[in-house]
N, C-alpha and C positions, 0 to 999 in steps of 0.2 A: 504493500500500500504506500510505498514511498514515504516511509516513516520520517525521514529527515527532509522531506520536501521533494520537489521535482514535478515532472509532468509525465503523463501517460498518453501515448498517441496510438490511435486505432486507425488502421489503414496505411501503415508503414511497416514493411517487412523487416526481418532481423538484420538485413544488409543495409537498411536505411533507405530503401527504394520505396517511393510513394506509390501505393497501389490503389488506395482509396476504397471506400465502400459506398454502395449505391443506397441512398436514403431519400424518400419523399419527405415532404413537409410534415406529414403525419408521423412517419417513421422517426424523424428527428425529435418530435415532441415526446413520443413514447420512449425513445432511447434515453433522453435526458431524465425523464421521470424515473425510469428503471434504475439508472445509476444512483440517483439520490435515494430512492427507496432501498436499494441494496446496501448502501453505506449506513443506513439507519440500523441495520442488523449487526453491525460490527461491535465487538467488545474488546477494548473499551470503545465507547461511543465516538463516532466521527462527527465533528462539527460541520453541519451542512453549509454554513456560511463560508467555509473554506473550499468548497467544491464549486468549480467553475467549469462548465462544459461549453466548448466552442466547436462549431462546425465550420471547417475551413474548406471552401470549394476548391476543387482541383481545376487549375487553368490549363488551357490548350498550350500556351507557351508564355514566357516571361513578359513579352511585349503586348500580349492580348489580354484584355480583361474579360474575355468571353469564357465562361466556365464550361466544363464538360458536364452535361446534364445529370443532375442528381448524384454526382460523385464527390465525396467529401473525405477529409481526414478529420477524425474526432480528437480533439485535444481536451 
């Protein structure tokens, strides 16, 4: 659980290559709620105000702001 701080990324493989995960708007809402709900079961308790979930859209390239539809890295 990154006891000493840090970040968890979902949609990046062990080699650091961004693969992303496909999520609709509804999927993102469910995903975020599930993360918060899951952390409430931890012992000792995890302070939910410390949990920040961000959905970072995967872009086609660095110069383009056009994202690949519904493909995200979750931070």
